[in-house]
N, CA, C, O and the ligand as a Tripos MOL2 file, in Angstrom:
@<TRIPOS>MOLECULE
protein
  253   251    64     0     0
PROTEIN
NO_CHARGES

@<TRIPOS>ATOM
      1 N         300.0810  -33.2600   54.5920 N.3       1 MET1
      2 CA        300.3410  -32.8670   55.9670 C.3       1 MET1
      3 C         301.1600  -31.6020   55.9400 C.2       1 MET1
      4 O         302.2120  -31.5500   55.3030 O.2       1 MET1
      5 N         300.7020  -30.6130   56.6040 N.am      2 PRO2
      6 CA        301.4360  -29.3730   56.5870 C.3       2 PRO2
      7 C         302.6250  -29.3830   57.5330 C.2       2 PRO2
      8 O         302.5860  -29.9590   58.6210 O.2       2 PRO2
      9 N         303.6790  -28.7260   57.0800 N.am      3 ILE3
     10 CA        304.8550  -28.5230   57.9710 C.3       3 ILE3
     11 C         304.8100  -27.0640   58.4330 C.2       3 ILE3
     12 O         304.7820  -26.1360   57.6240 O.2       3 ILE3
     13 N         304.8040  -26.8970   59.7110 N.am      4 PHE4
     14 CA        304.7420  -25.5260   60.2310 C.3       4 PHE4
     15 C         306.1210  -25.1180   60.8120 C.2       4 PHE4
     16 O         306.9030  -25.9500   61.2700 O.2       4 PHE4
     17 N         306.3590  -23.8520   60.7670 N.am      5 GLU5
     18 CA        307.5670  -23.2910   61.4000 C.3       5 GLU5
     19 C         307.2090  -22.7300   62.7650 C.2       5 GLU5
     20 O         306.2170  -22.0250   62.9490 O.2       5 GLU5
     21 N         308.0450  -23.0700   63.6860 N.am      6 TYR6
     22 CA        307.8070  -22.5500   65.0600 C.3       6 TYR6
     23 C         309.0710  -21.8790   65.5680 C.2       6 TYR6
     24 O         310.1920  -22.1370   65.1310 O.2       6 TYR6
     25 N         308.8150  -21.0310   66.4890 N.am      7 LYS7
     26 CA        309.9310  -20.4150   67.1630 C.3       7 LYS7
     27 C         309.7030  -20.5490   68.7250 C.2       7 LYS7
     28 O         308.6630  -20.1850   69.2740 O.2       7 LYS7
     29 N         310.6800  -21.0560   69.3190 N.am      8 CYS8
     30 CA        310.5780  -21.2430   70.7960 C.3       8 CYS8
     31 C         310.7060  -19.8750   71.4970 C.2       8 CYS8
     32 O         311.6180  -19.1040   71.1990 O.2       8 CYS8
     33 N         309.7970  -19.5900   72.4160 N.am      9 ASN9
     34 CA        309.8530  -18.3200   73.1560 C.3       9 ASN9
     35 C         310.9070  -18.3970   74.3120 C.2       9 ASN9
     36 O         311.3060  -17.3760   74.8730 O.2       9 ASN9
     37 N         311.3190  -19.5880   74.6260 N.am     10 GLN10
     38 CA        312.2110  -19.7440   75.7050 C.3      10 GLN10
     39 C         313.6540  -19.6560   75.3460 C.2      10 GLN10
     40 O         314.4150  -18.8930   75.9400 O.2      10 GLN10
     41 N         314.0500  -20.4790   74.3210 N.am     11 CYS11
     42 CA        315.4040  -20.4710   73.9440 C.3      11 CYS11
     43 C         315.6370  -19.8070   72.5120 C.2      11 CYS11
     44 O         316.7610  -19.6890   72.0230 O.2      11 CYS11
     45 N         314.5200  -19.4070   71.9200 N.am     12 GLU12
     46 CA        314.5480  -18.7290   70.6480 C.3      12 GLU12
     47 C         314.9930  -19.5900   69.5050 C.2      12 GLU12
     48 O         315.3720  -19.0820   68.4490 O.2      12 GLU12
     49 N         314.9530  -20.9010   69.6990 N.am     13 LYS13
     50 CA        315.2960  -21.7550   68.6040 C.3      13 LYS13
     51 C         314.1140  -21.8120   67.5730 C.2      13 LYS13
     52 O         312.9420  -21.8360   67.9500 O.2      13 LYS13
     53 N         314.4710  -21.8310   66.2960 N.am     14 GLU14
     54 CA        313.4360  -21.9460   65.3290 C.3      14 GLU14
     55 C         313.4750  -23.3550   64.7550 C.2      14 GLU14
     56 O         314.5470  -23.9120   64.5210 O.2      14 GLU14
     57 N         312.3150  -23.9170   64.5350 N.am     15 PHE15
     58 CA        312.3260  -25.2660   64.0060 C.3      15 PHE15
     59 C         311.0500  -25.4600   63.2190 C.2      15 PHE15
     60 O         310.0590  -24.7400   63.3460 O.2      15 PHE15
     61 N         311.1510  -26.5050   62.3810 N.am     16 GLU16
     62 CA        310.0300  -26.9380   61.5690 C.3      16 GLU16
     63 C         309.5060  -28.2360   62.0800 C.2      16 GLU16
     64 O         310.2590  -29.1060   62.5180 O.2      16 GLU16
     65 N         308.1890  -28.3650   62.0220 N.am     17 LYS17
     66 CA        307.6470  -29.6040   62.5370 C.3      17 LYS17
     67 C         306.3800  -29.9900   61.7210 C.2      17 LYS17
     68 O         305.5360  -29.1670   61.3650 O.2      17 LYS17
     69 N         306.3320  -31.2630   61.4720 N.am     18 LEU18
     70 CA        305.1230  -31.8330   60.8370 C.3      18 LEU18
     71 C         304.0850  -31.9620   61.9160 C.2      18 LEU18
     72 O         304.2960  -32.6220   62.9330 O.2      18 LEU18
     73 N         302.9430  -31.3110   61.6780 N.am     19 VAL19
     74 CA        301.9510  -31.3320   62.6460 C.3      19 VAL19
     75 C         300.7460  -32.1400   62.3150 C.2      19 VAL19
     76 O         300.1110  -31.8670   61.2960 O.2      19 VAL19
     77 N         300.3870  -33.1020   63.0880 N.am     20 PHE20
     78 CA        299.2130  -33.8980   62.7830 C.3      20 PHE20
     79 C         298.0120  -33.2710   63.4860 C.2      20 PHE20
     80 O         298.1410  -32.4370   64.3820 O.2      20 PHE20
     81 N         296.8280  -33.7160   63.0300 N.am     21 ALA21
     82 CA        295.5940  -33.2070   63.5830 C.3      21 ALA21
     83 C         295.5380  -33.5730   65.0540 C.2      21 ALA21
     84 O         295.7700  -34.7070   65.4710 O.2      21 ALA21
     85 N         295.2190  -32.5530   65.7970 N.am     22 GLY22
     86 CA        295.0750  -32.6970   67.2840 C.3      22 GLY22
     87 C         296.4130  -32.4610   68.0220 C.2      22 GLY22
     88 O         296.4580  -32.4350   69.2520 O.2      22 GLY22
     89 N         297.4770  -32.2940   67.2600 N.am     23 GLU23
     90 CA        298.7990  -32.0650   67.8920 C.3      23 GLU23
     91 C         299.1450  -30.6040   67.9530 C.2      23 GLU23
     92 O         300.1640  -30.2370   68.5380 O.2      23 GLU23
     93 N         298.3260  -29.7580   67.3640 N.am     24 GLU24
     94 CA        298.7140  -28.3550   67.2210 C.3      24 GLU24
     95 C         298.9390  -27.6810   68.5860 C.2      24 GLU24
     96 O         299.7410  -26.7530   68.6920 O.2      24 GLU24
     97 N         298.2660  -28.1240   69.5800 N.am     25 ASN25
     98 CA        298.3290  -27.4410   70.8480 C.3      25 ASN25
     99 C         299.3430  -28.1290   71.7980 C.2      25 ASN25
    100 O         299.4320  -27.8310   72.9890 O.2      25 ASN25
    101 N         300.0690  -29.0270   71.2130 N.am     26 ASN26
    102 CA        300.9960  -29.8010   72.0800 C.3      26 ASN26
    103 C         302.3500  -29.8480   71.4320 C.2      26 ASN26
    104 O         303.0170  -30.8830   71.4070 O.2      26 ASN26
    105 N         302.7510  -28.6950   70.9010 N.am     27 ILE27
    106 CA        304.0540  -28.6420   70.2430 C.3      27 ILE27
    107 C         305.1190  -28.2000   71.3100 C.2      27 ILE27
    108 O         304.9450  -27.2350   72.0550 O.2      27 ILE27
    109 N         306.1730  -28.9500   71.3130 N.am     28 SER28
    110 CA        307.2280  -28.6190   72.2370 C.3      28 SER28
    111 C         308.5700  -28.3720   71.5500 C.2      28 SER28
    112 O         308.8660  -28.9810   70.5220 O.2      28 SER28
    113 N         309.3390  -27.5250   72.0910 N.am     29 CYS29
    114 CA        310.6120  -27.2190   71.4860 C.3      29 CYS29
    115 C         311.5980  -28.4300   71.5490 C.2      29 CYS29
    116 O         311.7490  -29.0360   72.6100 O.2      29 CYS29
    117 N         312.2390  -28.7660   70.4670 N.am     30 PRO30
    118 CA        313.1590  -29.8600   70.4680 C.3      30 PRO30
    119 C         314.3830  -29.6180   71.2670 C.2      30 PRO30
    120 O         315.0820  -30.5480   71.6680 O.2      30 PRO30
    121 N         314.6520  -28.3310   71.5050 N.am     31 GLU31
    122 CA        315.8840  -27.9440   72.2250 C.3      31 GLU31
    123 C         315.6810  -27.9900   73.7210 C.2      31 GLU31
    124 O         316.4230  -28.6640   74.4350 O.2      31 GLU31
    125 N         314.6960  -27.2890   74.1920 N.am     32 CYS32
    126 CA        314.5430  -27.1400   75.6170 C.3      32 CYS32
    127 C         313.1800  -27.7610   76.1460 C.2      32 CYS32
    128 O         312.8840  -27.7140   77.3400 O.2      32 CYS32
    129 N         312.4210  -28.3110   75.2430 N.am     33 LYS33
    130 CA        311.1560  -29.0260   75.5790 C.3      33 LYS33
    131 C         310.1360  -28.0490   76.1100 C.2      33 LYS33
    132 O         309.1530  -28.4740   76.7170 O.2      33 LYS33
    133 N         310.3220  -26.7870   75.9130 N.am     34 SER34
    134 CA        309.3260  -25.8410   76.3550 C.3      34 SER34
    135 C         308.1120  -25.8720   75.4490 C.2      34 SER34
    136 O         308.2490  -26.0380   74.2370 O.2      34 SER34
    137 N         306.9510  -25.7170   76.0030 N.am     35 LEU35
    138 CA        305.7350  -25.6300   75.2320 C.3      35 LEU35
    139 C         305.3790  -24.1900   74.8010 C.2      35 LEU35
    140 O         304.3550  -23.9390   74.1650 O.2      35 LEU35
    141 N         306.2420  -23.2940   75.1670 N.am     36 LYS36
    142 CA        306.0440  -21.9130   74.8040 C.3      36 LYS36
    143 C         306.6260  -21.6790   73.4270 C.2      36 LYS36
    144 O         307.6800  -21.0570   73.2900 O.2      36 LYS36
    145 N         305.9710  -22.1550   72.4430 N.am     37 VAL37
    146 CA        306.4160  -21.9550   71.0790 C.3      37 VAL37
    147 C         305.3620  -21.1820   70.2980 C.2      37 VAL37
    148 O         304.1600  -21.3400   70.5110 O.2      37 VAL37
    149 N         305.8340  -20.3600   69.4070 N.am     38 ALA38
    150 CA        304.9350  -19.5710   68.5560 C.3      38 ALA38
    151 C         304.9920  -20.0900   67.1400 C.2      38 ALA38
    152 O         306.0570  -20.3370   66.5740 O.2      38 ALA38
    153 N         303.8200  -20.2420   66.5990 N.am     39 LYS39
    154 CA        303.7550  -20.6950   65.1690 C.3      39 LYS39
    155 C         304.0790  -19.5150   64.2530 C.2      39 LYS39
    156 O         303.5720  -18.4060   64.4130 O.2      39 LYS39
    157 N         304.9080  -19.7970   63.3310 N.am     40 LYS40
    158 CA        305.2460  -18.7670   62.3370 C.3      40 LYS40
    159 C         304.5000  -19.0000   61.0630 C.2      40 LYS40
    160 O         304.3710  -20.1410   60.6190 O.2      40 LYS40
    161 N         304.0020  -17.9430   60.4580 N.am     41 MET41
    162 CA        303.2910  -18.0260   59.2050 C.3      41 MET41
    163 C         304.3050  -18.0110   58.0960 C.2      41 MET41
    164 O         304.7630  -16.9360   57.7080 O.2      41 MET41
    165 N         304.6660  -19.1270   57.5830 N.am     42 SER42
    166 CA        305.6580  -19.1790   56.5610 C.3      42 SER42
    167 C         304.9500  -19.1990   55.2020 C.2      42 SER42
    168 O         303.8490  -19.7270   55.0490 O.2      42 SER42
    169 N         305.6330  -18.6030   54.2310 N.am     43 ALA43
    170 CA        305.1440  -18.5910   52.8880 C.3      43 ALA43
    171 C         305.4150  -19.9130   52.1980 C.2      43 ALA43
    172 O         306.1560  -19.9490   51.2160 O.2      43 ALA43
    173 N         304.8660  -20.9410   52.6580 N.am     44 THR44
    174 CA        305.1210  -22.2430   52.0520 C.3      44 THR44
    175 C         304.3540  -22.4150   50.8170 C.2      44 THR44
    176 O         303.3960  -21.6720   50.6060 O.2      44 THR44
    177 N         304.6920  -23.3460   49.9620 N.am     45 SER45
    178 CA        304.2020  -23.4230   48.6120 C.3      45 SER45
    179 C         302.6740  -23.6280   48.5690 C.2      45 SER45
    180 O         301.9880  -23.0240   47.7440 O.2      45 SER45
    181 N         302.1660  -24.4560   49.4360 N.am     46 PHE46
    182 CA        300.7020  -24.7580   49.2400 C.3      46 PHE46
    183 C         299.8390  -23.5480   49.5280 C.2      46 PHE46
    184 O         298.7910  -23.4110   48.8970 O.2      46 PHE46
    185 N         300.2120  -22.6520   50.4500 N.am     47 MET47
    186 CA        299.5080  -21.4430   50.6400 C.3      47 MET47
    187 C         299.6870  -20.4990   49.4570 C.2      47 MET47
    188 O         298.7140  -19.9720   48.9180 O.2      47 MET47
    189 N         300.9440  -20.2900   49.0580 N.am     48 GLY48
    190 CA        301.2490  -19.3280   48.0070 C.3      48 GLY48
    191 C         300.6290  -19.7370   46.6840 C.2      48 GLY48
    192 O         300.2010  -18.8660   45.9270 O.2      48 GLY48
    193 N         300.5660  -20.9480   46.3900 N.am     49 ASN49
    194 CA        300.0200  -21.4030   45.0890 C.3      49 ASN49
    195 C         298.5030  -21.1300   45.0210 C.2      49 ASN49
    196 O         298.0000  -20.6020   44.0300 O.2      49 ASN49
    197 N         297.8120  -21.4930   46.0640 N.am     50 SER50
    198 CA        296.3380  -21.3690   46.0570 C.3      50 SER50
    199 C         295.9960  -19.8790   45.9820 C.2      50 SER50
    200 O         295.0530  -19.5050   45.2840 O.2      50 SER50
    201 N         296.7270  -19.0380   46.6740 N.am     51 MET51
    202 CA        296.4670  -17.6260   46.6300 C.3      51 MET51
    203 C         296.8060  -17.0350   45.2680 C.2      51 MET51
    204 O         296.0790  -16.1920   44.7420 O.2      51 MET51
    205 N         297.9120  -17.4880   44.7110 N.am     52 GLY52
    206 CA        298.3170  -16.9720   43.4330 C.3      52 GLY52
    207 C         297.3490  -17.2730   42.3160 C.2      52 GLY52
    208 O         297.1070  -16.4630   41.4220 O.2      52 GLY52
    209 N         296.7920  -18.5020   42.4050 N.am     53 LYS53
    210 CA        295.8060  -18.8760   41.3700 C.3      53 LYS53
    211 C         294.5970  -17.9710   41.3890 C.2      53 LYS53
    212 O         294.0600  -17.6380   40.3320 O.2      53 LYS53
    213 N         294.1610  -17.5690   42.5550 N.am     54 CYS54
    214 CA        293.0330  -16.7210   42.6710 C.3      54 CYS54
    215 C         293.3030  -15.3320   42.2320 C.2      54 CYS54
    216 O         292.4430  -14.6760   41.6450 O.2      54 CYS54
    217 N         294.4750  -14.8760   42.5050 N.am     55 ALA55
    218 CA        294.8240  -13.5110   42.1880 C.3      55 ALA55
    219 C         295.1340  -13.2830   40.7100 C.2      55 ALA55
    220 O         294.8850  -12.2310   40.1220 O.2      55 ALA55
    221 N         295.6950  -14.3480   40.1680 N.am     56 THR56
    222 CA        296.0800  -14.1950   38.7350 C.3      56 THR56
    223 C         294.8660  -14.3810   37.8680 C.2      56 THR56
    224 O         294.1590  -15.3820   37.9890 O.2      56 THR56
    225 N         294.6080  -13.4080   36.9740 N.am     57 SER57
    226 CA        293.4710  -13.5560   36.0890 C.3      57 SER57
    227 C         293.7450  -14.6150   34.9960 C.2      57 SER57
    228 O         294.8660  -14.7370   34.5020 O.2      57 SER57
    229 N         292.7630  -15.3240   34.6570 N.am     58 SER58
    230 CA        292.9000  -16.4070   33.7130 C.3      58 SER58
    231 C         293.1220  -15.8340   32.3290 C.2      58 SER58
    232 O         292.4070  -14.9260   31.9070 O.2      58 SER58
    233 N         294.1330  -16.3710   31.6050 N.am     59 PRO59
    234 CA        294.4010  -15.8880   30.2200 C.3      59 PRO59
    235 C         293.2520  -16.1870   29.2750 C.2      59 PRO59
    236 O         293.0660  -15.5210   28.2570 O.2      59 PRO59
    237 N         292.4580  -17.2420   29.6510 N.am     60 LYS60
    238 CA        291.3690  -17.6120   28.7480 C.3      60 LYS60
    239 C         290.2360  -16.5720   28.7310 C.2      60 LYS60
    240 O         289.3990  -16.5430   27.8280 O.2      60 LYS60
    241 N         290.2480  -15.7490   29.7360 N.am     61 GLY61
    242 CA        289.1920  -14.7210   29.8050 C.3      61 GLY61
    243 C         289.3700  -13.5930   28.7950 C.2      61 GLY61
    244 O         288.4490  -12.8260   28.5140 O.2      61 GLY61
    245 N         290.6160  -13.5190   28.2480 N.am     62 PHE62
    246 CA        290.8350  -12.4440   27.3200 C.3      62 PHE62
    247 C         291.1170  -13.0240   25.9350 C.2      62 PHE62
    248 O         291.9670  -13.9030   25.7930 O.2      62 PHE62
    249 N         290.4650  -12.5750   24.9950 N.am     63 SER63
    250 CA        290.6440  -13.0880   23.5950 C.3      63 SER63
    251 C         290.5130  -12.0020   22.5430 C.2      63 SER63
    252 O         290.6370  -12.2800   21.3500 O.2      63 SER63
    253 ZN        313.3720  -23.9230   73.2970 Zn       64 ZN64
@<TRIPOS>BOND
     1     1     2 1
     2     2     3 1
     3     3     4 2
     4     3     5 am
     5     5     6 1
     6     6     7 1
     7     7     8 2
     8     7     9 am
     9     9    10 1
    10    10    11 1
    11    11    12 2
    12    11    13 am
    13    13    14 1
    14    14    15 1
    15    15    16 2
    16    15    17 am
    17    17    18 1
    18    18    19 1
    19    19    20 2
    20    19    21 am
    21    21    22 1
    22    22    23 1
    23    23    24 2
    24    23    25 am
    25    25    26 1
    26    26    27 1
    27    27    28 2
    28    27    29 am
    29    29    30 1
    30    30    31 1
    31    31    32 2
    32    31    33 am
    33    33    34 1
    34    34    35 1
    35    35    36 2
    36    35    37 am
    37    37    38 1
    38    38    39 1
    39    39    40 2
    40    39    41 am
    41    41    42 1
    42    42    43 1
    43    43    44 2
    44    43    45 am
    45    45    46 1
    46    46    47 1
    47    47    48 2
    48    47    49 am
    49    49    50 1
    50    50    51 1
    51    51    52 2
    52    51    53 am
    53    53    54 1
    54    54    55 1
    55    55    56 2
    56    55    57 am
    57    57    58 1
    58    58    59 1
    59    59    60 2
    60    59    61 am
    61    61    62 1
    62    62    63 1
    63    63    64 2
    64    63    65 am
    65    65    66 1
    66    66    67 1
    67    67    68 2
    68    67    69 am
    69    69    70 1
    70    70    71 1
    71    71    72 2
    72    71    73 am
    73    73    74 1
    74    74    75 1
    75    75    76 2
    76    75    77 am
    77    77    78 1
    78    78    79 1
    79    79    80 2
    80    79    81 am
    81    81    82 1
    82    82    83 1
    83    83    84 2
    84    83    85 am
    85    85    86 1
    86    86    87 1
    87    87    88 2
    88    87    89 am
    89    89    90 1
    90    90    91 1
    91    91    92 2
    92    91    93 am
    93    93    94 1
    94    94    95 1
    95    95    96 2
    96    95    97 am
    97    97    98 1
    98    98    99 1
    99    99   100 2
   100    99   101 am
   101   101   102 1
   102   102   103 1
   103   103   104 2
   104   103   105 am
   105   105   106 1
   106   106   107 1
   107   107   108 2
   108   107   109 am
   109   109   110 1
   110   110   111 1
   111   111   112 2
   112   111   113 am
   113   113   114 1
   114   114   115 1
   115   115   116 2
   116   115   117 am
   117   117   118 1
   118   118   119 1
   119   119   120 2
   120   119   121 am
   121   121   122 1
   122   122   123 1
   123   123   124 2
   124   123   125 am
   125   125   126 1
   126   126   127 1
   127   127   128 2
   128   127   129 am
   129   129   130 1
   130   130   131 1
   131   131   132 2
   132   131   133 am
   133   133   134 1
   134   134   135 1
   135   135   136 2
   136   135   137 am
   137   137   138 1
   138   138   139 1
   139   139   140 2
   140   139   141 am
   141   141   142 1
   142   142   143 1
   143   143   144 2
   144   143   145 am
   145   145   146 1
   146   146   147 1
   147   147   148 2
   148   147   149 am
   149   149   150 1
   150   150   151 1
   151   151   152 2
   152   151   153 am
   153   153   154 1
   154   154   155 1
   155   155   156 2
   156   155   157 am
   157   157   158 1
   158   158   159 1
   159   159   160 2
   160   159   161 am
   161   161   162 1
   162   162   163 1
   163   163   164 2
   164   163   165 am
   165   165   166 1
   166   166   167 1
   167   167   168 2
   168   167   169 am
   169   169   170 1
   170   170   171 1
   171   171   172 2
   172   171   173 am
   173   173   174 1
   174   174   175 1
   175   175   176 2
   176   175   177 am
   177   177   178 1
   178   178   179 1
   179   179   180 2
   180   179   181 am
   181   181   182 1
   182   182   183 1
   183   183   184 2
   184   183   185 am
   185   185   186 1
   186   186   187 1
   187   187   188 2
   188   187   189 am
   189   189   190 1
   190   190   191 1
   191   191   192 2
   192   191   193 am
   193   193   194 1
   194   194   195 1
   195   195   196 2
   196   195   197 am
   197   197   198 1
   198   198   199 1
   199   199   200 2
   200   199   201 am
   201   201   202 1
   202   202   203 1
   203   203   204 2
   204   203   205 am
   205   205   206 1
   206   206   207 1
   207   207   208 2
   208   207   209 am
   209   209   210 1
   210   210   211 1
   211   211   212 2
   212   211   213 am
   213   213   214 1
   214   214   215 1
   215   215   216 2
   216   215   217 am
   217   217   218 1
   218   218   219 1
   219   219   220 2
   220   219   221 am
   221   221   222 1
   222   222   223 1
   223   223   224 2
   224   223   225 am
   225   225   226 1
   226   226   227 1
   227   227   228 2
   228   227   229 am
   229   229   230 1
   230   230   231 1
   231   231   232 2
   232   231   233 am
   233   233   234 1
   234   234   235 1
   235   235   236 2
   236   235   237 am
   237   237   238 1
   238   238   239 1
   239   239   240 2
   240   239   241 am
   241   241   242 1
   242   242   243 1
   243   243   244 2
   244   243   245 am
   245   245   246 1
   246   246   247 1
   247   247   248 2
   248   247   249 am
   249   249   250 1
   250   250   251 1
   251   251   252 2
@<TRIPOS>SUBSTRUCTURE
     1 MET1         2 RESIDUE 1 A MET
     2 PRO2         6 RESIDUE 1 A PRO
     3 ILE3        10 RESIDUE 1 A ILE
     4 PHE4        14 RESIDUE 1 A PHE
     5 GLU5        18 RESIDUE 1 A GLU
     6 TYR6        22 RESIDUE 1 A TYR
     7 LYS7        26 RESIDUE 1 A LYS
     8 CYS8        30 RESIDUE 1 A CYS
     9 ASN9        34 RESIDUE 1 A ASN
    10 GLN10       38 RESIDUE 1 A GLN
    11 CYS11       42 RESIDUE 1 A CYS
    12 GLU12       46 RESIDUE 1 A GLU
    13 LYS13       50 RESIDUE 1 A LYS
    14 GLU14       54 RESIDUE 1 A GLU
    15 PHE15       58 RESIDUE 1 A PHE
    16 GLU16       62 RESIDUE 1 A GLU
    17 LYS17       66 RESIDUE 1 A LYS
    18 LEU18       70 RESIDUE 1 A LEU
    19 VAL19       74 RESIDUE 1 A VAL
    20 PHE20       78 RESIDUE 1 A PHE
    21 ALA21       82 RESIDUE 1 A ALA
    22 GLY22       86 RESIDUE 1 A GLY
    23 GLU23       90 RESIDUE 1 A GLU
    24 GLU24       94 RESIDUE 1 A GLU
    25 ASN25       98 RESIDUE 1 A ASN
    26 ASN26      102 RESIDUE 1 A ASN
    27 ILE27      106 RESIDUE 1 A ILE
    28 SER28      110 RESIDUE 1 A SER
    29 CYS29      114 RESIDUE 1 A CYS
    30 PRO30      118 RESIDUE 1 A PRO
    31 GLU31      122 RESIDUE 1 A GLU
    32 CYS32      126 RESIDUE 1 A CYS
    33 LYS33      130 RESIDUE 1 A LYS
    34 SER34      134 RESIDUE 1 A SER
    35 LEU35      138 RESIDUE 1 A LEU
    36 LYS36      142 RESIDUE 1 A LYS
    37 VAL37      146 RESIDUE 1 A VAL
    38 ALA38      150 RESIDUE 1 A ALA
    39 LYS39      154 RESIDUE 1 A LYS
    40 LYS40      158 RESIDUE 1 A LYS
    41 MET41      162 RESIDUE 1 A MET
    42 SER42      166 RESIDUE 1 A SER
    43 ALA43      170 RESIDUE 1 A ALA
    44 THR44      174 RESIDUE 1 A THR
    45 SER45      178 RESIDUE 1 A SER
    46 PHE46      182 RESIDUE 1 A PHE
    47 MET47      186 RESIDUE 1 A MET
    48 GLY48      190 RESIDUE 1 A GLY
    49 ASN49      194 RESIDUE 1 A ASN
    50 SER50      198 RESIDUE 1 A SER
    51 MET51      202 RESIDUE 1 A MET
    52 GLY52      206 RESIDUE 1 A GLY
    53 LYS53      210 RESIDUE 1 A LYS
    54 CYS54      214 RESIDUE 1 A CYS
    55 ALA55      218 RESIDUE 1 A ALA
    56 THR56      222 RESIDUE 1 A THR
    57 SER57      226 RESIDUE 1 A SER
    58 SER58      230 RESIDUE 1 A SER
    59 PRO59      234 RESIDUE 1 A PRO
    60 LYS60      238 RESIDUE 1 A LYS
    61 GLY61      242 RESIDUE 1 A GLY
    62 PHE62      246 RESIDUE 1 A PHE
    63 SER63      250 RESIDUE 1 A SER
    64 ZN64       253 GROUP 0 **** ****
């Protein structure tokens, strides 16, 4: 389950939230309950790892 970072556009609070399927469009700020929150693209490990594996050339290819 991915944890996304959000920032509230109303009170500017930043928070992390576990988002379940179907819940993405119903995220509310824990501080002011506003639905005007923006998802932040965080460099979390699962994204970084998969990208890194693709970009890094395999050592086995060189001998
Ligand atoms: Zn807020």
